[in-house]
PDB file of N, H, CA, C and O in Angstrom:
ATOM      1  N   MET A   1     138.153  45.334  83.096  1.00  0.00           N
ATOM      2  CA  MET A   1     138.280  43.691  84.060  1.00  0.00           C
ATOM      3  C   MET A   1     137.187  42.934  84.190  1.00  0.00           C
ATOM      4  O   MET A   1     136.116  43.035  84.789  1.00  0.00           O
ATOM      5  N   THR A   2     137.793  42.017  83.370  1.00  0.00           N
ATOM      6  H   THR A   2     138.663  41.935  82.884  1.00  0.00           H
ATOM      7  CA  THR A   2     136.621  40.780  83.702  1.00  0.00           C
ATOM      8  C   THR A   2     135.856  40.392  84.993  1.00  0.00           C
ATOM      9  O   THR A   2     136.699  40.672  85.845  1.00  0.00           O
ATOM     10  N   ALA A   3     134.715  39.892  85.698  1.00  0.00           N
ATOM     11  H   ALA A   3     134.030  39.665  85.005  1.00  0.00           H
ATOM     12  CA  ALA A   3     134.570  38.503  86.632  1.00  0.00           C
ATOM     13  C   ALA A   3     135.873  37.972  86.807  1.00  0.00           C
ATOM     14  O   ALA A   3     136.848  38.377  87.441  1.00  0.00           O
ATOM     15  N   GLU A   4     135.626  36.759  85.948  1.00  0.00           N
ATOM     16  H   GLU A   4     134.834  36.430  85.433  1.00  0.00           H
ATOM     17  CA  GLU A   4     136.690  35.746  86.031  1.00  0.00           C
ATOM     18  C   GLU A   4     137.763  36.166  85.931  1.00  0.00           C
ATOM     19  O   GLU A   4     138.502  35.762  86.829  1.00  0.00           O
ATOM     20  N   ARG A   5     138.461  37.163  84.855  1.00  0.00           N
ATOM     21  H   ARG A   5     137.861  37.491  84.125  1.00  0.00           H
ATOM     22  CA  ARG A   5     139.848  37.918  85.380  1.00  0.00           C
ATOM     23  C   ARG A   5     140.311  38.410  86.858  1.00  0.00           C
ATOM     24  O   ARG A   5     141.442  38.462  87.341  1.00  0.00           O
ATOM     25  N   LYS A   6     139.092  38.743  87.391  1.00  0.00           N
ATOM     26  H   LYS A   6     138.173  38.701  86.998  1.00  0.00           H
ATOM     27  CA  LYS A   6     138.610  39.702  88.792  1.00  0.00           C
ATOM     28  C   LYS A   6     139.031  38.194  89.927  1.00  0.00           C
ATOM     29  O   LYS A   6     139.788  38.331  90.889  1.00  0.00           O
ATOM     30  N   LYS A   7     138.274  36.624  89.506  1.00  0.00           N
ATOM     31  H   LYS A   7     137.660  36.513  88.725  1.00  0.00           H
ATOM     32  CA  LYS A   7     138.362  35.864  90.145  1.00  0.00           C
ATOM     33  C   LYS A   7     139.444  36.093  90.125  1.00  0.00           C
ATOM     34  O   LYS A   7     139.906  36.914  90.917  1.00  0.00           O
ATOM     35  N   GLU A   8     140.781  34.987  88.569  1.00  0.00           N
ATOM     36  H   GLU A   8     140.405  34.319  87.926  1.00  0.00           H
ATOM     37  CA  GLU A   8     141.589  34.496  88.884  1.00  0.00           C
ATOM     38  C   GLU A   8     142.694  35.509  90.034  1.00  0.00           C
ATOM     39  O   GLU A   8     143.031  35.090  91.141  1.00  0.00           O
ATOM     40  N   ALA A   9     142.989  36.457  89.640  1.00  0.00           N
ATOM     41  H   ALA A   9     142.715  36.797  88.741  1.00  0.00           H
ATOM     42  CA  ALA A   9     143.154  37.781  90.074  1.00  0.00           C
ATOM     43  C   ALA A   9     143.497  38.010  91.913  1.00  0.00           C
ATOM     44  O   ALA A   9     144.333  38.682  92.517  1.00  0.00           O
ATOM     45  N   ARG A  10     142.190  36.915  92.436  1.00  0.00           N
ATOM     46  H   ARG A  10     141.511  36.369  91.945  1.00  0.00           H
ATOM     47  CA  ARG A  10     142.271  37.316  93.420  1.00  0.00           C
ATOM     48  C   ARG A  10     142.551  36.081  94.850  1.00  0.00           C
ATOM     49  O   ARG A  10     142.664  36.147  96.074  1.00  0.00           O
ATOM     50  N   GLU A  11     142.567  34.840  93.614  1.00  0.00           N
ATOM     51  H   GLU A  11     142.475  34.786  92.619  1.00  0.00           H
ATOM     52  CA  GLU A  11     142.812  33.408  93.990  1.00  0.00           C
ATOM     53  C   GLU A  11     144.561  33.138  93.756  1.00  0.00           C
ATOM     54  O   GLU A  11     145.037  32.167  94.344  1.00  0.00           O
ATOM     55  N   LYS A  12     145.133  33.671  93.227  1.00  0.00           N
ATOM     56  H   LYS A  12     144.746  34.459  92.749  1.00  0.00           H
ATOM     57  CA  LYS A  12     146.833  33.742  92.958  1.00  0.00           C
ATOM     58  C   LYS A  12     146.901  35.156  94.372  1.00  0.00           C
ATOM     59  O   LYS A  12     147.854  35.457  95.091  1.00  0.00           O
ATOM     60  N   PHE A  13     146.205  35.450  94.349  1.00  0.00           N
ATOM     61  H   PHE A  13     145.431  35.206  93.764  1.00  0.00           H
ATOM     62  CA  PHE A  13     146.842  37.569  95.453  1.00  0.00           C
ATOM     63  C   PHE A  13     146.572  35.676  96.788  1.00  0.00           C
ATOM     64  O   PHE A  13     147.397  34.829  97.131  1.00  0.00           O
ATOM     65  N   LEU A  14     145.560  35.772  96.995  1.00  0.00           N
ATOM     66  H   LEU A  14     144.890  36.459  96.717  1.00  0.00           H
ATOM     67  CA  LEU A  14     145.321  34.342  98.328  1.00  0.00           C
ATOM     68  C   LEU A  14     146.743  33.538  98.036  1.00  0.00           C
ATOM     69  O   LEU A  14     147.723  33.421  98.772  1.00  0.00           O
ATOM     70  N   LEU A  15     146.510  33.028  96.706  1.00  0.00           N
ATOM     71  H   LEU A  15     145.714  33.123  96.107  1.00  0.00           H
ATOM     72  CA  LEU A  15     147.903  32.106  97.280  1.00  0.00           C
ATOM     73  C   LEU A  15     149.033  32.340  97.703  1.00  0.00           C
ATOM     74  O   LEU A  15     149.732  31.658  98.452  1.00  0.00           O
ATOM     75  N   GLY A  16     149.264  33.463  97.155  1.00  0.00           N
ATOM     76  H   GLY A  16     148.697  34.018  96.547  1.00  0.00           H
ATOM     77  CA  GLY A  16     150.711  34.687  98.251  1.00  0.00           C
ATOM     78  C   GLY A  16     150.614  34.443  98.930  1.00  0.00           C
ATOM     79  O   GLY A  16     151.596  33.773  99.250  1.00  0.00           O
ATOM     80  N   GLY A  17     149.859  34.499  99.738  1.00  0.00           N
ATOM     81  H   GLY A  17     149.061  35.044  99.478  1.00  0.00           H
ATOM     82  CA  GLY A  17     149.701  35.228 100.970  1.00  0.00           C
ATOM     83  C   GLY A  17     150.137  34.259 101.721  1.00  0.00           C
ATOM     84  O   GLY A  17     150.966  34.410 102.618  1.00  0.00           O
ATOM     85  N   ILE A  18     149.289  32.558 101.214  1.00  0.00           N
ATOM     86  H   ILE A  18     148.615  32.435 100.485  1.00  0.00           H
ATOM     87  CA  ILE A  18     149.833  31.640 101.706  1.00  0.00           C
ATOM     88  C   ILE A  18     151.408  31.125 101.924  1.00  0.00           C
ATOM     89  O   ILE A  18     151.626  30.273 102.786  1.00  0.00           O
ATOM     90  N   VAL A  19     152.569  31.701 101.067  1.00  0.00           N
ATOM     91  H   VAL A  19     152.392  32.392 100.367  1.00  0.00           H
ATOM     92  CA  VAL A  19     153.203  31.868 100.913  1.00  0.00           C
ATOM     93  C   VAL A  19     153.799  32.368 101.936  1.00  0.00           C
ATOM     94  O   VAL A  19     154.651  31.755 102.579  1.00  0.00           O
ATOM     95  N   VAL A  20     153.469  33.353 102.150  1.00  0.00           N
ATOM     96  H   VAL A  20     152.777  33.852 101.628  1.00  0.00           H
ATOM     97  CA  VAL A  20     154.161  34.207 102.504  1.00  0.00           C
ATOM     98  C   VAL A  20     154.561  33.832 103.870  1.00  0.00           C
ATOM     99  O   VAL A  20     155.675  33.706 104.379  1.00  0.00           O
ATOM    100  N   LYS A  21     152.854  33.622 104.534  1.00  0.00           N
ATOM    101  H   LYS A  21     151.950  33.724 104.121  1.00  0.00           H
ATOM    102  CA  LYS A  21     152.394  33.272 105.993  1.00  0.00           C
ATOM    103  C   LYS A  21     153.278  32.287 106.562  1.00  0.00           C
ATOM    104  O   LYS A  21     153.401  32.133 107.777  1.00  0.00           O
ATOM    105  N   ALA A  22     154.111  31.385 105.383  1.00  0.00           N
ATOM    106  H   ALA A  22     154.011  31.510 104.396  1.00  0.00           H
ATOM    107  CA  ALA A  22     154.945  30.002 105.017  1.00  0.00           C
ATOM    108  C   ALA A  22     156.081  30.677 105.479  1.00  0.00           C
ATOM    109  O   ALA A  22     156.883  29.869 105.945  1.00  0.00           O
ATOM    110  N   GLY A  23     156.362  31.515 105.520  1.00  0.00           N
ATOM    111  H   GLY A  23     155.710  32.172 105.141  1.00  0.00           H
ATOM    112  CA  GLY A  23     157.441  31.876 105.813  1.00  0.00           C
ATOM    113  C   GLY A  23     158.258  32.354 104.378  1.00  0.00           C
ATOM    114  O   GLY A  23     159.367  32.867 104.526  1.00  0.00           O
ATOM    115  N   LEU A  24     157.611  32.157 102.738  1.00  0.00           N
ATOM    116  H   LEU A  24     156.709  31.740 102.618  1.00  0.00           H
ATOM    117  CA  LEU A  24     158.190  31.145 102.291  1.00  0.00           C
ATOM    118  C   LEU A  24     158.813  31.947 100.535  1.00  0.00           C
ATOM    119  O   LEU A  24     159.133  31.668  99.379  1.00  0.00           O
ATOM    120  N   SER A  25     158.588  33.395 101.802  1.00  0.00           N
ATOM    121  H   SER A  25     158.328  33.622 102.741  1.00  0.00           H
ATOM    122  CA  SER A  25     158.234  33.793 100.250  1.00  0.00           C
ATOM    123  C   SER A  25     159.630  34.689  99.680  1.00  0.00           C
ATOM    124  O   SER A  25     159.531  35.730  99.031  1.00  0.00           O
ATOM    125  N   THR A  26     160.946  34.035 100.079  1.00  0.00           N
ATOM    126  H   THR A  26     161.026  33.189 100.607  1.00  0.00           H
ATOM    127  CA  THR A  26     162.209  34.489  99.457  1.00  0.00           C
ATOM    128  C   THR A  26     163.090  32.769  98.837  1.00  0.00           C
ATOM    129  O   THR A  26     164.239  32.531  98.464  1.00  0.00           O
ATOM    130  N   ALA A  27     161.439  31.618  99.050  1.00  0.00           N
ATOM    131  H   ALA A  27     160.506  31.812  99.353  1.00  0.00           H
ATOM    132  CA  ALA A  27     162.326  30.105  98.866  1.00  0.00           C
ATOM    133  C   ALA A  27     163.025  30.441  97.141  1.00  0.00           C
ATOM    134  O   ALA A  27     162.926  31.465  96.465  1.00  0.00           O
ATOM    135  N   ASP A  28     163.732  29.118  96.826  1.00  0.00           N
ATOM    136  H   ASP A  28     163.813  28.287  97.375  1.00  0.00           H
ATOM    137  CA  ASP A  28     163.673  29.137  95.535  1.00  0.00           C
ATOM    138  C   ASP A  28     162.621  28.465  95.070  1.00  0.00           C
ATOM    139  O   ASP A  28     162.148  27.510  95.686  1.00  0.00           O
ATOM    140  N   ARG A  29     161.876  29.147  93.281  1.00  0.00           N
ATOM    141  H   ARG A  29     162.260  29.923  92.781  1.00  0.00           H
ATOM    142  CA  ARG A  29     160.806  29.003  92.972  1.00  0.00           C
ATOM    143  C   ARG A  29     160.367  27.386  92.520  1.00  0.00           C
ATOM    144  O   ARG A  29     159.330  26.830  92.156  1.00  0.00           O
ATOM    145  N   ALA A  30     161.402  27.094  92.701  1.00  0.00           N
ATOM    146  H   ALA A  30     162.244  27.546  92.996  1.00  0.00           H
ATOM    147  CA  ALA A  30     161.042  25.565  91.665  1.00  0.00           C
ATOM    148  C   ALA A  30     161.627  25.018  93.106  1.00  0.00           C
ATOM    149  O   ALA A  30     162.230  24.021  92.708  1.00  0.00           O
ATOM    150  N   PHE A  31     161.807  25.048  94.408  1.00  0.00           N
ATOM    151  H   PHE A  31     161.317  25.858  94.730  1.00  0.00           H
ATOM    152  CA  PHE A  31     161.669  24.245  95.661  1.00  0.00           C
ATOM    153  C   PHE A  31     160.219  24.377  95.832  1.00  0.00           C
ATOM    154  O   PHE A  31     159.784  23.368  96.386  1.00  0.00           O
ATOM    155  N   LEU A  32     159.177  25.354  95.531  1.00  0.00           N
ATOM    156  H   LEU A  32     159.530  26.174  95.081  1.00  0.00           H
ATOM    157  CA  LEU A  32     158.113  26.227  96.006  1.00  0.00           C
ATOM    158  C   LEU A  32     157.587  24.987  95.004  1.00  0.00           C
ATOM    159  O   LEU A  32     156.870  24.303  95.734  1.00  0.00           O
ATOM    160  N   LEU A  33     157.616  24.315  93.515  1.00  0.00           N
ATOM    161  H   LEU A  33     158.198  24.872  92.922  1.00  0.00           H
ATOM    162  CA  LEU A  33     156.372  23.892  92.619  1.00  0.00           C
ATOM    163  C   LEU A  33     157.107  22.908  93.058  1.00  0.00           C
ATOM    164  O   LEU A  33     156.199  22.340  93.665  1.00  0.00           O
ATOM    165  N   GLY A  34     158.271  22.063  93.294  1.00  0.00           N
ATOM    166  H   GLY A  34     159.009  22.524  92.801  1.00  0.00           H
ATOM    167  CA  GLY A  34     158.355  20.884  93.520  1.00  0.00           C
ATOM    168  C   GLY A  34     157.788  20.278  94.901  1.00  0.00           C
ATOM    169  O   GLY A  34     157.349  19.128  94.887  1.00  0.00           O
ATOM    170  N   GLY A  35     157.789  20.690  95.557  1.00  0.00           N
ATOM    171  H   GLY A  35     158.145  21.624  95.569  1.00  0.00           H
ATOM    172  CA  GLY A  35     157.104  21.052  97.043  1.00  0.00           C
ATOM    173  C   GLY A  35     155.756  21.111  97.151  1.00  0.00           C
ATOM    174  O   GLY A  35     155.215  20.481  98.060  1.00  0.00           O
ATOM    175  N   LEU A  36     155.054  21.810  96.323  1.00  0.00           N
ATOM    176  H   LEU A  36     155.493  22.321  95.584  1.00  0.00           H
ATOM    177  CA  LEU A  36     153.561  21.661  95.713  1.00  0.00           C
ATOM    178  C   LEU A  36     152.883  20.800  94.851  1.00  0.00           C
ATOM    179  O   LEU A  36     151.717  20.432  95.000  1.00  0.00           O
ATOM    180  N   ILE A  37     153.519  20.536  94.090  1.00  0.00           N
ATOM    181  H   ILE A  37     154.465  20.835  93.969  1.00  0.00           H
ATOM    182  CA  ILE A  37     153.420  18.750  92.462  1.00  0.00           C
ATOM    183  C   ILE A  37     153.702  17.364  94.156  1.00  0.00           C
ATOM    184  O   ILE A  37     153.043  16.331  94.285  1.00  0.00           O
ATOM    185  N   GLU A  38     154.793  17.835  95.131  1.00  0.00           N
ATOM    186  H   GLU A  38     155.328  18.674  95.027  1.00  0.00           H
ATOM    187  CA  GLU A  38     155.034  16.580  95.929  1.00  0.00           C
ATOM    188  C   GLU A  38     153.269  16.330  96.805  1.00  0.00           C
ATOM    189  O   GLU A  38     152.573  15.343  97.042  1.00  0.00           O
ATOM    190  N   LEU A  39     153.115  18.068  97.095  1.00  0.00           N
ATOM    191  H   LEU A  39     153.680  18.870  96.902  1.00  0.00           H
ATOM    192  CA  LEU A  39     152.125  17.559  97.668  1.00  0.00           C
ATOM    193  C   LEU A  39     150.227  17.705  97.305  1.00  0.00           C
ATOM    194  O   LEU A  39     149.187  17.583  97.953  1.00  0.00           O
ATOM    195  N   ALA A  40     150.654  18.058  95.777  1.00  0.00           N
ATOM    196  H   ALA A  40     151.499  18.157  95.251  1.00  0.00           H
ATOM    197  CA  ALA A  40     148.905  17.460  95.273  1.00  0.00           C
ATOM    198  C   ALA A  40     149.220  15.700  94.546  1.00  0.00           C
ATOM    199  O   ALA A  40     148.477  15.118  93.755  1.00  0.00           O
ATOM    200  N   ARG A  41     150.676  15.125  95.188  1.00  0.00           N
ATOM    201  H   ARG A  41     151.279  15.598  95.830  1.00  0.00           H
ATOM    202  CA  ARG A  41     150.164  13.732  94.632  1.00  0.00           C
ATOM    203  C   ARG A  41     149.486  12.842  95.886  1.00  0.00           C
ATOM    204  O   ARG A  41     148.952  11.740  95.754  1.00  0.00           O
ATOM    205  N   MET A  42     149.662  13.705  97.317  1.00  0.00           N
ATOM    206  H   MET A  42     150.096  14.600  97.424  1.00  0.00           H
ATOM    207  CA  MET A  42     149.223  13.278  98.803  1.00  0.00           C
ATOM    208  C   MET A  42     147.948  13.058  98.070  1.00  0.00           C
ATOM    209  O   MET A  42     147.386  13.800  97.265  1.00  0.00           O
ATOM    210  N   THR A  43     147.522  11.593  98.626  1.00  0.00           N
ATOM    211  H   THR A  43     147.978  10.990  99.280  1.00  0.00           H
ATOM    212  CA  THR A  43     146.376  11.078  98.892  1.00  0.00           C
ATOM    213  C   THR A  43     146.004  11.355 100.130  1.00  0.00           C
ATOM    214  O   THR A  43     146.555  11.015 101.176  1.00  0.00           O
ATOM    215  N   PRO A  44     144.189  12.550  99.829  1.00  0.00           N
ATOM    216  CA  PRO A  44     143.363  13.072 100.362  1.00  0.00           C
ATOM    217  C   PRO A  44     142.935  12.105 101.082  1.00  0.00           C
ATOM    218  O   PRO A  44     142.678  11.016 100.569  1.00  0.00           O
ATOM    219  N   GLY A  45     142.762  12.377 102.612  1.00  0.00           N
ATOM    220  H   GLY A  45     142.971  13.261 103.030  1.00  0.00           H
ATOM    221  CA  GLY A  45     142.119  12.233 103.828  1.00  0.00           C
ATOM    222  C   GLY A  45     143.020  11.376 104.209  1.00  0.00           C
ATOM    223  O   GLY A  45     142.540  10.668 105.094  1.00  0.00           O
ATOM    224  N   SER A  46     144.701  10.944 103.829  1.00  0.00           N
ATOM    225  H   SER A  46     145.091  11.519 103.110  1.00  0.00           H
ATOM    226  CA  SER A  46     145.910  10.306 103.956  1.00  0.00           C
ATOM    227  C   SER A  46     146.388  10.703 105.786  1.00  0.00           C
ATOM    228  O   SER A  46     145.923  11.671 106.389  1.00  0.00           O
ATOM    229  N   ALA A  47     147.406   9.682 106.401  1.00  0.00           N
ATOM    230  H   ALA A  47     147.783   8.896 105.911  1.00  0.00           H
ATOM    231  CA  ALA A  47     147.390  10.186 107.550  1.00  0.00           C
ATOM    232  C   ALA A  47     148.288  11.608 107.571  1.00  0.00           C
ATOM    233  O   ALA A  47     148.050  12.650 108.182  1.00  0.00           O
ATOM    234  N   GLU A  48     149.499  11.242 106.609  1.00  0.00           N
ATOM    235  H   GLU A  48     149.693  10.395 106.113  1.00  0.00           H
ATOM    236  CA  GLU A  48     149.958  12.794 106.391  1.00  0.00           C
ATOM    237  C   GLU A  48     149.222  13.731 105.538  1.00  0.00           C
ATOM    238  O   GLU A  48     149.942  14.698 105.287  1.00  0.00           O
ATOM    239  N   HIS A  49     148.005  13.822 104.969  1.00  0.00           N
ATOM    240  H   HIS A  49     147.420  13.036 105.173  1.00  0.00           H
ATOM    241  CA  HIS A  49     147.493  14.652 104.223  1.00  0.00           C
ATOM    242  C   HIS A  49     146.555  15.610 105.405  1.00  0.00           C
ATOM    243  O   HIS A  49     146.419  16.817 105.605  1.00  0.00           O
ATOM    244  N   ARG A  50     145.910  14.118 106.158  1.00  0.00           N
ATOM    245  H   ARG A  50     146.021  13.138 105.995  1.00  0.00           H
ATOM    246  CA  ARG A  50     145.208  14.931 108.024  1.00  0.00           C
ATOM    247  C   ARG A  50     146.749  16.016 108.688  1.00  0.00           C
ATOM    248  O   ARG A  50     146.668  17.198 109.023  1.00  0.00           O
ATOM    249  N   ARG A  51     147.574  15.457 108.704  1.00  0.00           N
ATOM    250  H   ARG A  51     147.640  14.497 108.433  1.00  0.00           H
ATOM    251  CA  ARG A  51     148.454  16.067 109.804  1.00  0.00           C
ATOM    252  C   ARG A  51     148.744  17.126 109.313  1.00  0.00           C
ATOM    253  O   ARG A  51     148.409  18.057 110.045  1.00  0.00           O
ATOM    254  N   LEU A  52     149.538  17.634 107.787  1.00  0.00           N
ATOM    255  H   LEU A  52     149.811  16.878 107.192  1.00  0.00           H
ATOM    256  CA  LEU A  52     150.240  18.832 107.421  1.00  0.00           C
ATOM    257  C   LEU A  52     149.373  19.725 107.288  1.00  0.00           C
ATOM    258  O   LEU A  52     149.730  20.903 107.327  1.00  0.00           O
ATOM    259  N   SER A  53     147.412  19.228 107.011  1.00  0.00           N
ATOM    260  H   SER A  53     147.122  18.271 106.979  1.00  0.00           H
ATOM    261  CA  SER A  53     146.160  19.705 107.706  1.00  0.00           C
ATOM    262  C   SER A  53     145.880  20.629 108.480  1.00  0.00           C
ATOM    263  O   SER A  53     145.784  21.855 108.424  1.00  0.00           O
ATOM    264  N   ASP A  54     145.705  19.424 109.598  1.00  0.00           N
ATOM    265  H   ASP A  54     145.783  18.428 109.643  1.00  0.00           H
ATOM    266  CA  ASP A  54     146.484  20.873 111.135  1.00  0.00           C
ATOM    267  C   ASP A  54     147.645  21.573 111.194  1.00  0.00           C
ATOM    268  O   ASP A  54     147.721  22.719 111.638  1.00  0.00           O
ATOM    269  N   ILE A  55     148.741  20.810 110.682  1.00  0.00           N
ATOM    270  H   ILE A  55     148.679  19.879 110.321  1.00  0.00           H
ATOM    271  CA  ILE A  55     149.814  22.392 111.052  1.00  0.00           C
ATOM    272  C   ILE A  55     148.903  23.302 110.391  1.00  0.00           C
ATOM    273  O   ILE A  55     148.751  24.309 111.083  1.00  0.00           O
ATOM    274  N   GLY A  56     148.179  23.333 109.215  1.00  0.00           N
ATOM    275  H   GLY A  56     148.302  22.515 108.653  1.00  0.00           H
ATOM    276  CA  GLY A  56     148.486  24.293 108.004  1.00  0.00           C
ATOM    277  C   GLY A  56     146.816  24.973 109.306  1.00  0.00           C
ATOM    278  O   GLY A  56     147.391  25.671 110.142  1.00  0.00           O
ATOM    279  N   GLU A  57     145.883  24.975 109.511  1.00  0.00           N
ATOM    280  H   GLU A  57     145.417  24.408 108.831  1.00  0.00           H
ATOM    281  CA  GLU A  57     145.138  24.952 110.551  1.00  0.00           C
ATOM    282  C   GLU A  57     145.048  25.494 110.721  1.00  0.00           C
ATOM    283  O   GLU A  57     144.354  26.422 110.306  1.00  0.00           O
ATOM    284  N   ASP A  58     146.396  25.203 112.336  1.00  0.00           N
ATOM    285  H   ASP A  58     146.959  24.449 112.673  1.00  0.00           H
ATOM    286  CA  ASP A  58     146.522  26.468 113.971  1.00  0.00           C
ATOM    287  C   ASP A  58     146.992  27.481 112.786  1.00  0.00           C
ATOM    288  O   ASP A  58     146.356  28.522 112.626  1.00  0.00           O
ATOM    289  N   ALA A  59     147.978  27.210 112.052  1.00  0.00           N
ATOM    290  H   ALA A  59     148.495  26.364 112.181  1.00  0.00           H
ATOM    291  CA  ALA A  59     148.759  28.340 111.056  1.00  0.00           C
ATOM    292  C   ALA A  59     148.126  29.174 110.401  1.00  0.00           C
ATOM    293  O   ALA A  59     148.724  29.993 109.703  1.00  0.00           O
ATOM    294  N   PHE A  60     146.567  29.136 110.501  1.00  0.00           N
ATOM    295  H   PHE A  60     146.081  28.471 111.068  1.00  0.00           H
ATOM    296  CA  PHE A  60     145.618  30.938 110.092  1.00  0.00           C
ATOM    297  C   PHE A  60     145.246  31.150 111.131  1.00  0.00           C
ATOM    298  O   PHE A  60     145.345  32.334 111.452  1.00  0.00           O
ATOM    299  N   ARG A  61     144.606  30.137 112.256  1.00  0.00           N
ATOM    300  H   ARG A  61     144.526  29.175 111.996  1.00  0.00           H
ATOM    301  CA  ARG A  61     144.989  30.901 113.634  1.00  0.00           C
ATOM    302  C   ARG A  61     145.991  31.727 114.304  1.00  0.00           C
ATOM    303  O   ARG A  61     146.052  32.804 114.896  1.00  0.00           O
ATOM    304  N   ALA A  62     146.615  30.935 114.019  1.00  0.00           N
ATOM    305  H   ALA A  62     146.565  30.059 113.537  1.00  0.00           H
ATOM    306  CA  ALA A  62     148.139  32.103 114.354  1.00  0.00           C
ATOM    307  C   ALA A  62     147.946  32.931 113.494  1.00  0.00           C
ATOM    308  O   ALA A  62     147.450  32.762 112.379  1.00  0.00           O
ATOM    309  N   PRO A  63     148.617  34.572 114.329  1.00  0.00           N
ATOM    310  CA  PRO A  63     148.721  36.003 113.858  1.00  0.00           C
ATOM    311  C   PRO A  63     149.613  36.144 113.025  1.00  0.00           C
ATOM    312  O   PRO A  63     149.782  37.219 112.450  1.00  0.00           O
ATOM    313  N   SER A  64     150.645  34.659 112.716  1.00  0.00           N
ATOM    314  H   SER A  64     150.507  33.786 113.183  1.00  0.00           H
ATOM    315  CA  SER A  64     151.609  34.765 112.026  1.00  0.00           C
ATOM    316  C   SER A  64     152.695  33.714 111.759  1.00  0.00           C
ATOM    317  O   SER A  64     152.903  33.380 112.925  1.00  0.00           O
ATOM    318  N   LEU A  65     153.569  32.930 110.991  1.00  0.00           N
ATOM    319  H   LEU A  65     153.399  33.201 110.044  1.00  0.00           H
ATOM    320  CA  LEU A  65     154.812  32.739 111.727  1.00  0.00           C
ATOM    321  C   LEU A  65     155.845  32.783 111.637  1.00  0.00           C
ATOM    322  O   LEU A  65     156.111  33.005 110.455  1.00  0.00           O
ATOM    323  N   ASP A  66     156.866  32.685 112.328  1.00  0.00           N
ATOM    324  H   ASP A  66     156.650  32.504 113.287  1.00  0.00           H
ATOM    325  CA  ASP A  66     158.120  33.089 112.680  1.00  0.00           C
ATOM    326  C   ASP A  66     158.379  32.185 111.303  1.00  0.00           C
ATOM    327  O   ASP A  66     157.903  31.143 110.852  1.00  0.00           O
ATOM    328  N   PRO A  67     159.825  33.555 110.698  1.00  0.00           N
ATOM    329  CA  PRO A  67     160.656  32.238 109.485  1.00  0.00           C
ATOM    330  C   PRO A  67     161.470  32.615 109.831  1.00  0.00           C
ATOM    331  O   PRO A  67     162.306  32.974 109.001  1.00  0.00           O
ATOM    332  N   VAL A  68     161.765  32.785 111.276  1.00  0.00           N
ATOM    333  H   VAL A  68     161.086  32.494 111.951  1.00  0.00           H
ATOM    334  CA  VAL A  68     163.760  32.377 111.576  1.00  0.00           C
ATOM    335  C   VAL A  68     163.737  31.613 112.609  1.00  0.00           C
ATOM    336  O   VAL A  68     164.747  31.489 113.302  1.00  0.00           O
ATOM    337  N   SER A  69     162.477  30.907 112.920  1.00  0.00           N
ATOM    338  H   SER A  69     161.656  31.008 112.357  1.00  0.00           H
ATOM    339  CA  SER A  69     161.681  29.205 113.576  1.00  0.00           C
ATOM    340  C   SER A  69     163.299  28.222 112.855  1.00  0.00           C
ATOM    341  O   SER A  69     164.031  28.202 111.866  1.00  0.00           O
ATOM    342  N   PRO A  70     163.067  27.443 114.391  1.00  0.00           N
ATOM    343  CA  PRO A  70     163.658  26.224 113.087  1.00  0.00           C
ATOM    344  C   PRO A  70     162.616  24.899 112.816  1.00  0.00           C
ATOM    345  O   PRO A  70     161.913  24.254 113.593  1.00  0.00           O
ATOM    346  N   PRO A  71     162.880  24.786 111.155  1.00  0.00           N
ATOM    347  CA  PRO A  71     161.320  24.201 110.499  1.00  0.00           C
ATOM    348  C   PRO A  71     161.400  22.526 111.261  1.00  0.00           C
ATOM    349  O   PRO A  71     162.324  21.779 111.583  1.00  0.00           O
ATOM    350  N   ILE A  72     159.859  22.459 111.323  1.00  0.00           N
ATOM    351  H   ILE A  72     159.109  23.066 111.061  1.00  0.00           H
ATOM    352  CA  ILE A  72     159.604  21.368 112.686  1.00  0.00           C
ATOM    353  C   ILE A  72     159.913  20.365 112.026  1.00  0.00           C
ATOM    354  O   ILE A  72     160.007  19.911 110.886  1.00  0.00           O
ATOM    355  N   GLY A  73     160.191  19.908 114.317  1.00  0.00           N
ATOM    356  H   GLY A  73     160.114  20.277 115.243  1.00  0.00           H
ATOM    357  CA  GLY A  73     160.710  18.357 113.652  1.00  0.00           C
ATOM    358  C   GLY A  73     161.968  18.734 114.129  1.00  0.00           C
ATOM    359  O   GLY A  73     162.485  17.897 114.869  1.00  0.00           O
ATOM    360  N   GLU A  74     162.706  19.905 113.891  1.00  0.00           N
ATOM    361  H   GLU A  74     162.287  20.585 113.290  1.00  0.00           H
ATOM    362  CA  GLU A  74     164.340  20.534 113.997  1.00  0.00           C
ATOM    363  C   GLU A  74     164.754  20.863 115.611  1.00  0.00           C
ATOM    364  O   GLU A  74     163.914  21.427 116.312  1.00  0.00           O
ATOM    365  N   ASP A  75     165.471  20.662 115.920  1.00  0.00           N
ATOM    366  H   ASP A  75     166.153  20.203 115.351  1.00  0.00           H
ATOM    367  CA  ASP A  75     165.306  21.386 117.538  1.00  0.00           C
ATOM    368  C   ASP A  75     166.895  22.941 117.112  1.00  0.00           C
ATOM    369  O   ASP A  75     167.695  22.982 116.178  1.00  0.00           O
ATOM    370  N   ALA A  76     166.758  23.604 117.924  1.00  0.00           N
ATOM    371  H   ALA A  76     166.108  23.570 118.683  1.00  0.00           H
ATOM    372  CA  ALA A  76     167.348  25.333 117.988  1.00  0.00           C
ATOM    373  C   ALA A  76     168.507  24.748 118.413  1.00  0.00           C
ATOM    374  O   ALA A  76     168.655  23.884 119.278  1.00  0.00           O
ATOM    375  N   ALA A  77     169.455  25.390 117.611  1.00  0.00           N
ATOM    376  H   ALA A  77     169.335  26.092 116.909  1.00  0.00           H
ATOM    377  CA  ALA A  77     170.839  25.054 118.069  1.00  0.00           C
ATOM    378  C   ALA A  77     171.828  25.942 119.133  1.00  0.00           C
ATOM    379  O   ALA A  77     172.953  25.532 119.417  1.00  0.00           O
TER     380      ALA A  77
END
């Protein structure tokens, strides 16, 4: 395996781990892709970009997310 292919494989592995950490491993692929496309359209440095970055940084510091918890901003029933 070439160095470039190893680098690509590692990047995909790491990105897959982010999906799992977010509790989205069973989410519909079209939903995930749509969400990522929307995120890619976001202006870097905007208030929403900073807000989401802060959430992500907190999640990386946490041992794991609880996928059965309600989404952020929704109350538990």
